[in-house]
C-alpha positions, 0 to 999 in steps of 0.5 A, spaced: 636 482 241 631 476 244 630 470 239 628 463 240 634 458 239 633 454 232 631 446 234 638 443 233 641 448 237 636 447 243 636 439 242 644 440 243 643 444 250 638 438 252 642 433 250 648 436 254 644 436 261 642 428 260 648 425 256 654 427 259 658 421 258 658 414 255 656 412 262 649 416 261 647 412 255 648 406 258 644 408 264 638 411 260 638 405 255 639 399 260 634 403 265 629 403 259 630 395 257 628 394 265 622 398 264 620 394 258 619 388 261 625 384 259 628 378 262 635 379 259 639 385 257 646 385 253 650 391 253 656 391 248 661 397 248 667 398 244 673 403 245 670 404 252 664 407 249 666 412 245 666 408 238 660 403 240 654 403 245 649 397 244 644 395 248 640 388 246 633 386 250 627 381 250 622 386 252 615 388 249 618 392 243 615 397 239 611 397 233 612 402 227 608 408 230 612 407 237 618 406 234 617 413 230 615 417 236 620 415 241 625 419 239 621 425 240 622 430 246 618 428 252 615 422 248 614 417 254 609 411 255 611 411 263 606 417 265 599 420 262 598 426 268 601 430 273 598 425 278 602 420 276 609 423 278 606 421 285 606 414 284 612 412 279 614 405 279 619 405 273 626 408 272 624 413 266 618 418 266 621 424 263 621 422 255 628 425 254 633 420 253 632 417 247 631 424 244 638 426 247 642 421 245 639 421 238 641 429 238 648 427 239 650 421 236 649 416 230 643 411 232 640 405 229 635 402 233 631 395 230 625 393 234 619 388 234 613 388 238 611 381 241 606 378 237 608 381 231 611 378 225 616 384 223 620 389 226 622 396 224 629 399 223 630 406 224 637 410 223 638 417 226 644 422 226 644 428 230 637 428 231 635 427 223 632 421 221 636 418 215 632 411 214 626 407 216 625 400 214 621 394 216 625 388 217 625 381 220 628 382 227 627 378 234 622 380 239 625 386 244 629 392 242 636 393 239 639 400 240 646 401 237 649 408 239 656 410 235 660 416 235 658 419 241 659 427 241 661 427 234 657 433 233 659 436 240 667 436 240 668 440 246 664 435 250 668 429 247 675 433 248 673 433 256 671 426 257 676 423 262 681 417 261 679 411 258 679 407 264 675 412 268 670 412 263 670 405 263 669 404 270 663 409 270 660 404 264 661 398 269 658 402 275 652 404 271 651 397 269 652 394 276 647 399 279 641 396 274 643 389 275 643 390 283 636 392 283 633 387 278 635 380 280 630 377 276 633 379 269 640 376 266 645 381 264 651 380 260 657 385 258 661 385 253 667 389 252 671 389 246 669 383 243 670 379 250 665 377 255 667 380 261 661 379 266 655 374 266 650 375 271 644 369 272 637 371 274 633 369 279 639 369 285 639 373 291 643 379 293 649 376 296 649 371 290 649 377 285 655 380 289 659 374 289 657 374 281 660 381 280 665 382 285 667 375 287 666 370 293 670 374 297 665 380 297 659 375 299 663 373 305 664 380 307 657 382 307 652 381 313 644 382 312 640 388 314 633 387 315 628 392 318 621 394 317 617 400 320 611 404 318 616 409 315 620 405 311 622 398 310 630 397 310 633 391 306 640 389 303 647 388 306 653 391 309 661 390 310 664 387 316 669 393 319 675 389 316 673 390 309 672 397 310 677 401 304 679 408 303 674 409 297 667 409 297 666 405 291 661 400 293 657 404 297 650 404 294 643 406 296 636 405 292 629 408 294 624 403 291 629 400 286 632 407 284 639 408 285 640 415 288 646 419 292 645 421 299 651 424 303 646 424 309 644 417 309 652 415 308 653 419 314 648 415 318 652 409 316 659 411 318 656 414 324 653 406 326 660 404 325 663 409 329 671 407 331 670 400 328 673 402 322 679 406 321 678 414 320 678 415 312 675 409 310 668 407 308 665 400 309 661 397 303 654 397 303 648 396 299 642 398 302 635 398 299 629 403 302 622 402 300 617 408 302 611 410 299 611 413 292 608 419 294 613 420 300 618 421 295 620 426 289 625 424 284 623 429 279 629 433 281 635 433 276 635 430 269 640 424 272 635 422 277 640 420 282 638 426 287 631 424 291 627 428 296 625 424 302 619 426 306 621 423 312 629 424 311 631 425 319 627 419 321 630 415 316 637 417 318 636 414 325 632 408 322 638 407 318 643 408 323 640 403 328 639 398 322 646 398 321 648 398 328 644 392 329 647 388 323 653 389 326 651 387 333 648 381 331 654 378 327 659 380 333 663 385 330 662 390 335 668 390 341 666 386 347 665 390 354 671 388 358 668 388 365 675 388 369 676 395 366 669 398 366 669 405 369 677 405 370 680 412 369 682 411 362 690 411 361 693 418 357 698 417 352 701 423 348 698 423 341 704 424 337 709 420 342 712 426 345 708 432 348 701 432 351 695 436 347 691 441 351 685 436 351 689 431 354 692 435 359 684 437 361 683 429 361 688 428 366 685 433 371 679 430 370 681 423 372 685 420 367 691 417 369 698 417 365 702 410 365 707 409 370 714 411 368 719 406 367 726 407 371 732 403 369 740 404 369 742 406 362 749 404 363 747 397 365 748 392 359 746 385 360 749 383 353 756 386 355 762 381 353 764 378 360 767 371 357 760 368 358 755 372 354 755 375 347 752 381 344 746 378 340 746 379 333 740 384 330 738 383 323 740 390 321 734 394 317 735 395 310 733 402 310 740 403 314 747 404 310 752 399 312 757 404 310 754 409 314 754 405 320 761 404 320 763 411 319 758 414 324 761 418 330 761 415 337 755 418 341 751 417 347 744 414 345 739 413 350 734 408 349 727 410 351 723 404 348 723 400 342 722 406 337 724 412 341 732 414 342 735 420 345 742 423 344 745 430 347 746 435 342 752 440 342 749 445 346 747 441 352 740 439 350 737 433 348 734 430 341 729 425 341 728 421 335 722 417 333 726 411 329 719 408 326 717 415 323 725 416 321 725 409 317 718 412 314 722 418 311 728 414 309 724 409 305 719 414 302 724 418 299 729 412 297 723 409 293 720 416 290 728 417 288 728 410 285 721 412 281 723 418 279 730 416 276 727 410 273 731 405 277 726 402 281 728 395 281 723 389 282 724 383 288 721 377 286 716 374 291 718 367 294 710 366 295 706 371 290 700 374 292 693 373 289 689 379 288 682 379 287 679 385 284 673 389 281 672 388 274 674 395 272 680 395 276 682 389 273 681 392 266 685 398 268 691 394 271 691 389 265 691 395 260 697 399 264 702 393 266 708 397 264 706 403 268 705 398 274 712 395 272 715 401 273 712 402 280 716 396 282 710 391 281 710 385 277 703 382 275 700 378 271 693 375 269 690 369 273 683 368 272 677 372 271 678 379 275 684 376 278 692 378 278 698 375 281 703 379 284 710 376 283 714 382 284 714 388 289 719 394 289 726 392 292 726 398 296 722 395 301 725 389 301 724 386 308 718 390 310 711 387 310 705 391 307 699 389 304 700 388 297 693 387 295 691 394 298 697 397 294 694 394 288 687 396 289 690 403 290 695 403 284 689 401 280 685 407 283 691 412 282 692 410 274 684 411 273 685 418 276 689 419 270 694 424 274 701 421 272 705 427 275 702 425 282 702 417 281 709 416 284 708 420 290 701 417 291 704 410 290 710 411 295 706 414 300 701 409 300 706 403 301 709 407 307 703 408 310 701 400 309 708 398 312 710 397 319 717 400 321 717 399 328 722 394 331 720 388 336 726 389 340 731 394 343 736 396 337 743 397 338 746 404 338 750 403 332 743 401 328 740 407 331 745 412 330 745 409 322 738 411 322 739 418 325 745 419 320 741 417 314 735 421 316 739 427 316 741 426 309 733 426 307 731 432 304 725 433 309 728 430 315 723 433 320 717 429 319 714 423 316 711 422 309 704 421 314 706 428 317 708 426 324 714 429 327 721 424 326 724 428 332 723 433 338 729 438 340 729 439 348 733 445 349 738 446 356 734 452 358 727 447 358 731 442 362 733 447 367 727 450 368 723 444 369 728 441 374 732 447 377 
């Protein structure tokens, strides 16, 4: 039977559309404070926003009548007529935020309008007004939201991990702070001031305050003005590209929005300057006529429809390319090789793909083969020369080296060796990929058996992090130690890594990138995949290639240890570790 829902049920449904998590409350309250003309905004959170979210500003405030109305649905001072939707200059306009917050939390608001002698305090819980009194308070507004979703247990139950929720809070705080450089912002978490942003600074200075001095140095300016759109902001150098899209921000008329299409324009501008799977940092601000932009699409207001989206796509791509070019990040043209057919090499180190074969037929050239006598050994002991002593890689087990059977090993290059199989064929091994597989399984085994040892670093590494990643690591020091990394706090949003996994002793890898990725993995909250992801990440960031031809014993020991792995056929990244060439294939090609 058709019926009208009771008001309290309808309010909870509407609240669920606007307020999805603590970060939603932060967004709505901070945007209201910015719209109210505040020059100082302070955000206070406790228990990652689940216990308390409080926003204090020195804006214009409200009188007693306005304070009573502001918690009603669709109560707003931003628009009066339909035509106002075409000329929005404020963050908010729907009039749903405060009503939605009050419907699913315990809210206390203290506010005083500029020029008035006294203020008003209102206490609302679950959408019902419990108290309204006249009080003495500073000019502006102070809203405290406690026990969010106390009356919607299902919504509270399905919130993400504490670290993930806190990262989203910091992200919303950052988005507002980046659009209003004329406002001073402060973030206090669990009674500790963690971010302070002075007002009146330029964008690069604000980014430095948010992310540290390294971020400011990695940014280049974007500035383009056309009849369609005006672009400004900064974008990162190719060297600063990361695997995550964490610091990718687009703003239209001061409003943050998401646009896969414009993100693609930025990525297209970088082209091959950044590795596949990475993304540069960018903070791009668009200014378009308000009537050519529609923000009234979703309650979250992070979706925007631009009238000239295709044209803006091309302008963004061109602007980013120009910024990169001006700062000489694009590779220079080598006039000595310009127009020369490109060298064709195998993508996997063993066989040519059909595309590569077609390229050879169309004029590409293969590198010349090197002919040499495999029986010749200039280091053979003859009374005058001694065989050089190579450092045996840590991946090779000494016992296996001594017990390895005698076999004929052909060194093709520094990382390719071949041996004859029992049926007269050849097995070609990629030693670098084999070592990747060995190290990966050894490290993963240490983690799963809780036997991961820590190797103390002679020169500890200092790693600067964004604030939320720093908090995540400091809250999970023991979990980080279980991965083989010893960390401790070193100043604001910075850690010192004094120990790394002993399984990777002697191997070079980027400690900074590994620590950043570990923070991200912990935030994702999937503990079952944490070990595998961490192991794979370190292996991918390590260089297992040799710089010189290794001895037959060393190569044989690597092969023996590879064959004891669970999955010896492929490297952790997916490439083949060895390739079998049967005697029949050899005869076909040569006889």
